[in-house]
PAPADO-24008 format. One record per residue (C-alpha): x, y, z; residue in three letters. Coordinates in steps of 0.02 Angstrom, whole numbers, padded with zeros to 5 digits, always signed. Layout:
N
XYZALA...
This chain:
685
+10220+09333+01721MET+10322+09343+01562THR+10229+09418+01416LEU+10215+09294+01269GLN+10226+09379+01098ILE+10212+09300+00927LEU+10296+09399+00785LEU+10237+09356+00609ILE+10368+09437+00496GLU+10453+09373+00337ASP+10592+09505+00332ASP+10738+09443+00441PRO+10806+09619+00463GLY+10640+09688+00524ASP+10619+09537+00638ALA+10792+09563+00714ALA+10760+09748+00742LEU+10594+09716+00828ILE+10674+09581+00937ALA+10807+09706+00989ALA+10676+09835+01035PHE+10581+09710+01139LEU+10735+09655+01234ARG+10743+09832+01300GLN+10559+09830+01354SER+10490+09774+01519ARG+10315+09711+01554PHE+10275+09665+01734ASN+10462+09683+01767GLY+10514+09556+01636HIS+10570+09564+01455ALA+10442+09479+01342PRO+10470+09306+01268ARG+10467+09320+01080LEU+10430+09184+00953ARG+10453+09224+00767VAL+10374+09145+00613VAL+10382+09208+00432ASP+10223+09138+00355THR+10039+09128+00401LEU+10049+08939+00390ALA+10186+08934+00522GLN+10085+09054+00628ALA+09937+08937+00619ARG+10044+08793+00685SER+10112+08898+00829LYS+09939+08960+00875LEU+09874+08783+00881LEU+10012+08739+01004GLU+09982+08888+01120SER+09899+09057+01112VAL+10014+09207+01148PRO+09970+09363+01247ASP+09994+09473+01092LEU+10029+09458+00905ILE+10141+09575+00804LEU+10084+09554+00623LEU+10166+09605+00460ASP+10033+09623+00325LEU+10148+09574+00181ALA+10181+09388+00201LEU+10227+09260+00069PRO+10062+09168+00091ASP+09947+09313+00139SER+09937+09501+00120ALA+09829+09651+00163GLY+09671+09656+00267LEU+09638+09472+00236ALA+09791+09433+00342THR+09715+09523+00492VAL+09551+09431+00470THR+09636+09260+00460ARG+09744+09288+00612VAL+09596+09350+00713GLN+09500+09193+00665GLU+09647+09089+00731LEU+09661+09188+00895ALA+09500+09289+00918PRO+09538+09345+01096GLU+09721+09395+01066THR+09763+09580+01035PRO+09849+09617+00868ILE+09971+09757+00828VAL+09991+09776+00639VAL+10163+09818+00565LEU+10146+09905+00396SER+10273+09971+00272GLY+10176+10129+00230HIS+10070+10261+00317ARG+09889+10273+00256ASP+09758+10343+00374ALA+09612+10266+00278GLU+09696+10096+00270PHE+09742+10110+00454GLU+09557+10136+00497ALA+09511+09983+00393GLN+09641+09880+00485VAL+09570+09933+00653MET+09393+09893+00597GLU+09453+09722+00538ALA+09503+09681+00718GLY+09676+09750+00754ALA+09706+09847+00913GLN+09849+09959+00849ASP+09946+10007+00692TYR+10134+10044+00678LEU+10230+10102+00524VAL+10398+10015+00500LYS+10545+10131+00519GLY+10444+10254+00623GLU+10448+10171+00792PHE+10576+10131+00925ASP+10580+10025+01083SER+10472+10149+01181ALA+10343+10167+01044LEU+10322+09982+01015ILE+10310+09952+01204SER+10173+10084+01217ARG+10081+10008+01068ALA+10087+09836+01151ILE+10018+09905+01314ARG+09881+10004+01227HIS+09834+09855+01120ALA+09814+09745+01273ARG+09711+09876+01364ILE+09604+09905+01210ARG+09578+09718+01190ALA+09517+09704+01370ARG+09399+09850+01345LEU+09334+09777+01183GLU+09308+09609+01268ALA+09212+09696+01407ARG+09108+09792+01280LEU+09072+09631+01185LYS+09016+09549+01347LEU+08907+09697+01391GLN+08836+09700+01215ASP+08799+09513+01226ALA+08715+09540+01394ALA+08609+09683+01326LEU+08559+09577+01179ARG+08520+09426+01287ALA+08418+09517+01420VAL+08231+09486+01413ALA+08188+09668+01440SER+08183+09783+01290GLY+08323+09913+01294ILE+08320+10070+01187VAL+08453+10206+01177ILE+08404+10374+01105THR+08488+10542+01084ASP+08437+10694+01183SER+08292+10724+01062GLU+08226+10547+01092ALA+08280+10483+00920MET+08318+10296+00931ILE+08502+10254+00904GLN+08505+10072+00961TRP+08388+09938+01025ALA+08414+09759+01078ASN+08326+09604+01007PRO+08201+09602+01152ALA+08137+09770+01091PHE+08097+09688+00924THR+08013+09540+01010GLN+07905+09656+01116ILE+07858+09786+00985THR+07877+09694+00820GLY+07991+09831+00750TYR+08164+09783+00686SER+08317+09886+00732LEU+08325+09954+00555GLU+08143+10012+00565GLU+08171+10092+00735ALA+08334+10188+00712ILE+08308+10372+00678GLY+08128+10372+00740ARG+08052+10418+00907LYS+07972+10281+01014PRO+07807+10374+01018LYS+07800+10364+00828GLU+07809+10175+00840LEU+07715+10113+00993VAL+07598+10252+01052ARG+07425+10176+01073SER+07317+10327+01108GLY+07251+10240+01263LEU+07360+10332+01390ASN+07319+10499+01468ASP+07411+10646+01389GLN+07460+10702+01564ALA+07561+10542+01582LEU+07670+10587+01431TYR+07692+10765+01493GLU+07749+10702+01662ASP+07867+10576+01578LEU+07952+10706+01467TRP+07966+10836+01605GLN+08043+10709+01724THR+08181+10649+01607ILE+08215+10827+01545GLN+08247+10872+01726ASP+08376+10733+01731GLY+08274+10616+01839ARG+08226+10434+01809VAL+08044+10407+01757TRP+07956+10244+01799ARG+07780+10196+01755GLY+07661+10084+01660GLU+07580+10115+01491LEU+07471+10031+01363ILE+07569+10027+01199ASN+07539+09961+01024LYS+07642+09833+00928ARG+07688+09839+00744HIS+07539+09725+00705ASP+07417+09843+00792GLY+07389+09736+00948SER+07399+09817+01118PHE+07508+09766+01265TYR+07542+09823+01442ASP+07717+09891+01469GLU+07821+09931+01621GLU+07946+10068+01574LEU+08096+10152+01654ALA+08190+10295+01566ILE+08359+10354+01630THR+08447+10512+01567PRO+08634+10493+01526VAL+08746+10649+01544ARG+08914+10689+01465ASN+09067+10755+01557ALA+08995+10931+01554GLN+08834+10871+01638GLY+08728+10890+01482GLU+08598+10758+01440ILE+08656+10670+01282GLN+08559+10508+01285HIS+08410+10421+01362PHE+08411+10236+01402VAL+08239+10156+01411ALA+08210+09984+01486VAL+08040+09910+01445LYS+07951+09750+01492GLN+07795+09674+01418ASP+07688+09642+01573ILE+07531+09587+01479SER+07543+09409+01544GLU+07575+09469+01721ARG+07427+09586+01710ARG+07320+09444+01642ALA+07375+09331+01785ASN+07342+09469+01911GLU+07169+09490+01837GLU+07139+09303+01848LYS+07191+09306+02030ILE+07079+09456+02060ARG+06936+09366+01974GLN+06961+09212+02082LEU+06976+09316+02239ALA+06832+09436+02212PHE+06713+09363+02082PHE+06604+09210+02072ASP+06674+09087+01944ALA+06504+09035+01877LEU+06410+09200+01857THR+06559+09321+01857ASN+06467+09423+01988LEU+06554+09494+02143PRO+06574+09360+02275ASN+06549+09371+02462ARG+06721+09446+02491ARG+06697+09588+02367LEU+06519+09618+02428LEU+06582+09640+02606ARG+06713+09763+02545ASP+06586+09866+02449ARG+06461+09857+02591LEU+06591+09924+02712GLN+06627+10070+02595ARG+06440+10100+02574ALA+06414+10105+02763LEU+06555+10230+02781THR+06483+10336+02641ALA+06311+10335+02725CYS+06384+10413+02881GLY+06471+10545+02774ARG+06340+10595+02644ASN+06182+10550+02744HIS+06111+10437+02609HIS+06028+10271+02642GLY+06050+10099+02567GLY+05970+09927+02564ALA+06020+09745+02555LEU+05908+09622+02463LEU+05943+09440+02505PHE+05876+09328+02366ILE+05853+09140+02377ASP+05779+09036+02236LEU+05628+08932+02287ASP+05644+08743+02264ASN+05812+08758+02177PHE+05873+08596+02254LYS+05730+08503+02171GLY+05779+08571+02001LEU+05960+08521+02031ASN+05912+08346+02088ASP+05792+08312+01945THR+05878+08398+01797LEU+06059+08395+01854GLY+06185+08523+01911HIS+06226+08577+01733ASP+06048+08639+01709VAL+06051+08717+01882GLY+06208+08812+01836ASP+06126+08878+01677LEU+05981+08942+01783LEU+06099+09029+01905LEU+06189+09115+01761ILE+06025+09180+01690GLN+05966+09236+01862VAL+06127+09336+01883GLY+06102+09422+01715LYS+05922+09466+01755ARG+05969+09538+01924LEU+06100+09651+01844VAL+05968+09715+01724GLU+05854+09760+01871CYS+05973+09879+01959VAL+06068+10040+01922ARG+06248+10043+01864GLU+06315+10094+02034GLY+06225+09955+02129ASP+06301+09785+02167THR+06235+09613+02123VAL+06329+09474+02213SER+06318+09286+02220ARG+06358+09216+02391LEU+06354+09035+02336GLY+06226+08903+02291GLY+06063+08989+02244ASP+06090+09139+02359GLU+06112+09313+02285PHE+06126+09484+02368VAL+06085+09652+02289VAL+06156+09808+02373MET+06069+09971+02332LEU+06157+10136+02371GLU+06109+10319+02373ASN+05931+10291+02431LEU+05833+10412+02539GLY+05910+10453+02708ALA+05748+10415+02803LYS+05675+10238+02811PRO+05507+10300+02747GLU+05598+10362+02591GLU+05717+10216+02567ALA+05591+10076+02597ALA+05479+10115+02445PRO+05634+10132+02336GLN+05702+09963+02392ALA+05530+09884+02377GLU+05515+09948+02198GLY+05678+09862+02151VAL+05623+09706+02243GLY+05458+09699+02148GLU+05553+09723+01986LYS+05665+09576+02031ILE+05515+09469+02076LEU+05435+09504+01908ALA+05595+09472+01812SER+05637+09308+01898LEU+05460+09244+01877ASN+05477+09243+01687HIS+05509+09069+01615PRO+05688+09011+01586TYR+05741+08917+01430VAL+05867+08786+01485LEU+05935+08658+01363GLN+05786+08680+01249GLY+05655+08663+01386GLY+05554+08795+01477GLU+05573+08802+01666HIS+05501+08911+01803HIS+05587+08972+01961SER+05531+09098+02091THR+05629+09195+02222PRO+05603+09236+02405SER+05675+09407+02447ILE+05724+09478+02616GLY+05760+09665+02630VAL+05848+09766+02763THR+05889+09952+02759LEU+06049+10037+02817PHE+06093+10219+02842ASN+06234+10226+02968GLN+06411+10164+02987SER+06394+10090+03162ASP+06299+09935+03102VAL+06414+09788+03067SER+06418+09699+02900ILE+06378+09532+02980ASP+06227+09608+03068GLU+06159+09677+02904LEU+06182+09514+02812LEU+06098+09421+02955LYS+05950+09539+02952ARG+05926+09520+02765ALA+05941+09330+02782ASP+05811+09327+02920LEU+05692+09431+02816ALA+05717+09310+02671MET+05665+09164+02782TYR+05512+09263+02833GLN+05470+09277+02648ALA+05489+09087+02635LYS+05371+09062+02782GLU+05246+09182+02702ALA+05226+09063+02554GLY+05381+09099+02447ARG+05390+09203+02288ASN+05370+09361+02391THR+05466+09500+02478LEU+05479+09539+02663ARG+05569+09676+02761PHE+05669+09636+02917PHE+05581+09667+03083ASP+05654+09661+03258ARG+05521+09546+03329ALA+05578+09412+03208MET+05758+09444+03258GLN+05711+09421+03441ALA+05635+09251+03401ARG+05791+09198+03307VAL+05905+09256+03447GLU+05800+09161+03571ALA+05816+09008+03461ARG+06004+09029+03454ALA+06010+09045+03643ALA+05905+08887+03660LEU+06027+08794+03548GLU+06170+08840+03665GLY+06068+08786+03815GLU+06024+08623+03727LEU+06207+08582+03699ARG+06246+08623+03879HIS+06098+08523+03941GLY+06158+08367+03851MET+06328+08384+03932GLN+06258+08425+04104ALA+06136+08278+04110GLY+05979+08385+04114GLU+05876+08261+04011PHE+05772+08120+04080THR+05646+07991+04020LEU+05464+07983+04070TYR+05362+07825+04042TYR+05179+07816+03989GLN+05091+07649+04013PRO+05019+07550+03867GLN+04876+07431+03913VAL+04778+07291+03832ASP+04588+07276+03822GLY+04575+07221+04003SER+04675+07369+04065GLY+04830+07264+04105ARG+04996+07356+04079VAL+05089+07273+03936ILE+05224+07402+03907GLY+05264+07585+03898ALA+05322+07723+03782GLU+05483+07813+03832ALA+05457+08001+03819LEU+05600+08127+03829LEU+05593+08274+03949ARG+05715+08417+03980TRP+05738+08479+04158ASN+05785+08655+04106HIS+05870+08749+04249PRO+05767+08908+04220ARG+05611+08857+04122ARG+05571+08697+04214GLY+05515+08535+04132LEU+05508+08554+03942LEU+05409+08441+03826LEU+05487+08372+03664PRO+05388+08493+03556SER+05488+08636+03634GLU+05662+08571+03588PHE+05654+08419+03471ILE+05630+08524+03311PRO+05785+08625+03355LEU+05882+08466+03396ALA+05833+08397+03225GLU+05886+08557+03136GLU+06055+08568+03222THR+06096+08382+03212GLY+06100+08365+03402LEU+05956+08242+03387ILE+06076+08103+03337VAL+06169+08109+03501GLY+06011+08142+03600LEU+05921+07997+03515GLY+06065+07880+03554GLN+06058+07931+03736TRP+05870+07893+03740VAL+05900+07722+03663LEU+06036+07681+03791GLU+05927+07736+03938GLN+05779+07637+03872ALA+05885+07479+03855CYS+05950+07500+04033ARG+05769+07512+04094GLN+05721+07355+03998LEU+05867+07265+04079HIS+05804+07322+04249SER+05628+07262+04210TRP+05692+07093+04151GLU+05766+07062+04323ASN+05594+07074+04406SER+05460+06944+04371LEU+05310+07065+04366PRO+05394+07180+04240THR+05494+07053+04140ALA+05366+07041+03995PRO+05347+07230+03974LEU+05395+07305+03807THR+05464+07480+03784LEU+05430+07593+03634SER+05561+07722+03583VAL+05533+07863+03458ASN+05670+07880+03327VAL+05689+08041+03228SER+05715+08053+03041ALA+05893+08115+03057ARG+05939+07978+03179GLN+05858+07841+03073PHE+05947+07902+02915ARG+06117+07901+02999HIS+06227+07779+02901PRO+06273+07682+03060HIS+06099+07680+03138PHE+06077+07490+03125VAL+06249+07454+03199GLU+06220+07578+03341GLN+06053+07497+03389VAL+06124+07321+03388LEU+06279+07374+03487GLU+06169+07461+03617THR+06060+07306+03636LEU+06210+07192+03652ALA+06291+07306+03781HIS+06131+07310+03885ALA+06109+07121+03871GLY+05921+07124+03842ILE+05798+07026+03737ASP+05780+07126+03573PRO+05595+07074+03564ARG+05558+07190+03709LEU+05613+07344+03612LEU+05494+07430+03492LYS+05549+07573+03380ILE+05417+07701+03330GLU+05436+07785+03160LEU+05329+07914+03071THR+05251+07900+02898GLU+05346+08049+02828SER+05512+07974+02882LEU+05478+07808+02798LEU+05408+07881+02637LEU+05565+07983+02604ASP+05651+07826+02540ASN+05544+07672+02559VAL+05674+07548+02494ASP+05812+07609+02610ALA+05690+07615+02756SER+05629+07438+02724ALA+05807+07373+02714GLU+05857+07447+02882LYS+05697+07389+02965MET+05716+07212+02897SER+05893+07200+02963THR+05840+07251+03138LEU+05681+07146+03132LYS+05787+06994+03093ALA+05863+07019+03267HIS+05691+07026+03348GLY+05663+07214+03361ILE+05483+07271+03329GLY+05420+07425+03234PHE+05266+07533+03261ALA+05203+07661+03136LEU+05173+07818+03240ASP+05041+07952+03201ASP+04964+07842+03068PHE+04834+07932+02964GLY+04911+08105+02976THR+05024+08082+02826GLY+05005+08008+02652TYR+04947+07836+02706SER+04967+07709+02568SER+04933+07523+02562LEU+05081+07504+02445THR+05212+07554+02570TYR+05120+07469+02715LEU+05139+07304+02622LYS+05324+07333+02591ARG+05375+07383+02767LEU+05403+07252+02906PRO+05286+07334+03033LEU+05220+07256+03194ASP+05094+07388+03247GLN+04993+07538+03188LEU+04965+07683+03305LYS+04810+07794+03288ILE+04859+07975+03313ASP+04788+08068+03462ARG+04714+08200+03346SER+04586+08072+03283PHE+04554+07996+03455VAL+04518+08165+03536GLN+04361+08198+03435ASP+04316+08021+03387VAL+04147+08040+03476LEU+04107+08214+03410ASN+04177+08220+03234ASN+04112+08101+03102ASN+04270+08120+02998SER+04384+08075+03142ASP+04272+07928+03186ALA+04275+07867+03007ALA+04464+07880+02998ILE+04484+07784+03161ALA+04369+07645+03097ARG+04464+07636+02932ILE+04632+07622+03020ILE+04566+07484+03131LEU+04491+07391+02983ALA+04653+07412+02886LEU+04754+07343+03031GLY+04641+07191+03040GLN+04656+07164+02852SER+04846+07173+02858LEU+04860+07074+03018GLY+04935+07222+03110LEU+04881+07258+03290PRO+04823+07437+03319VAL+04857+07542+03473ILE+04766+07708+03503ALA+04857+07850+03590GLU+04781+07999+03679GLY+04636+07902+03755VAL+04568+08009+03896GLU+04390+07945+03926THR+04306+07776+03945MET+04187+07823+03804GLN+04333+07845+03684GLN+04407+07680+03742ARG+04242+07588+03717ASP+04214+07661+03543PHE+04386+07606+03487LEU+04372+07435+03569ALA+04205+07405+03485ASN+04287+07432+03316HIS+04433+07314+03347GLY+04564+07414+03443CYS+04654+07300+03566ILE+04786+07411+03647ASP+04775+07587+03720PHE+04882+07729+03783GLN+04826+07893+03863GLY+04784+07988+04021TYR+04640+07869+04056LEU+04770+07736+04096PHE+04912+07843+04158GLY+05010+08001+04122LYS+05194+08001+04076PRO+05289+07985+04240THR+05466+07961+04305PRO+05514+07779+04318ILE+05494+07778+04507GLU+05309+07820+04486ASP+05278+07696+04345PHE+05150+07559+04390PRO+05222+07386+04395GLY
């Protein structure tokens, strides 16, 4: 490309001479194209039309002179290199011209074609270098990291704006001082500074993190890298430090750590951190032959407090419990909240032998019991809460974390069973019972899938001994243990939720049997009673499931009677009455089972749509020998008569029992005297 040059010169002779010199010059193989103007005003017009590759500038113009001319031309073409043409040699003035923005300086009468060509080339190279330096300077100033340049003695020579933003020190305050004079906090180990200085003196890059201090005295976390810069002889002349304020990152990391390892409510270690510490404690036990203990703590009746006073008050209690637990243990021990009202205390460095460690753990447990028994002030009111504590010891690394936690949990439940507000140590007999229970749960699930359950039927008779119906009783044909009664598996089914599916199966089988009876004239009037568990009755779709089952079986709903217990109905009388009324409207009957064993109340008896009361076998058994049982039986019978509710007595085994009950108004009976529970093929009818 042809080099475009603008010559600003008011002397025609000088302009002609320069033009002649340039005609002899070659740039990129071509002579330059020269445009000439003799005033600054004309130059302004030309520059507005197009910007040249280089400007040759005379400082003595009719409309401008001296350094001001350089400044004005540079303002018109800031990126274009300028070679100044002056009528006199003055080293000081030449320096001023260069500082004002020119790239070279020629004295008229002292240059020829070669010299002016060289000046043009140097000016263009220098302009490119200056542009690059300006870009680099802009980048250094714009970068978010603080950058500091020092001499070999660590005296600051330059710093970018980010340094000021991070430290609060201006460039003027920083120049000539050492960084340690400005930002040293006193919170870093002296060995860190010694390592830093030795590393960079050896010519190596040092990287690390420090806590430094701002101009205002506040502290911040800094990530720092210092690089030595050598001269041509290999001597270290400068250090370049790049620093970042990582306080926010550290804060975020700490927040993440808190969320990952600490309970948000109490700020105690959570389950994850407890497991980590427990693993390290187990490893340490195998190495240093010390023992340890886990104390599993559950607050008694916490759910009741939450339900009555609200979760906000419950949270306040949990926070205070956490603080009290921390006060009960040594600094090296761990207090953790697993969730809800469950806490775990891990004690380390106890005696190696169980007989040594157990008293130590018990002492801490008793201290915790005493502390948590003190009243709590919550929202201006005084409240009481007690703990149940389970303890297990550990002294070897071959016991799994899950096993230890399970043992402590089992011991805690033993404390609950012992009356609460107490402490119990884990024992293997209890573990064997729990493992047997877990095995039974698996067998129960399998048994439901494998069809191992069946219904037995026990006759119900009227006063003349005529069979009027039956009660369907569930049995489990266990492949190893034989025929199991409900008392051996129903509690577990309730606890695990399997009772809902099992209860539905019983209802379906009972309805099928009613349908079979309806097809035979002798058995068509028979009713069938089915026991319904609390969990099944409280299921949100219980009513719909019963009605769908009846419709699918195609039976008369009046032949089905559902037996419910007092405790089930009293849990929520209004909800119970609503469900019962809906089903009763379709013809289904209800019997109150085990009446008299709970909190019998005329109030709820009047509100519930019952069809029958059932005297519990526990009263019938000793009705002839125990005055209290006899009195209760008479009262139930009298109450039934008063409310217009028929009464049936279960567990009748002798004619004397039957006659006593009949004489006091009992009209229906059930028991071994009239027939044991049998498979349907052996049922009379």
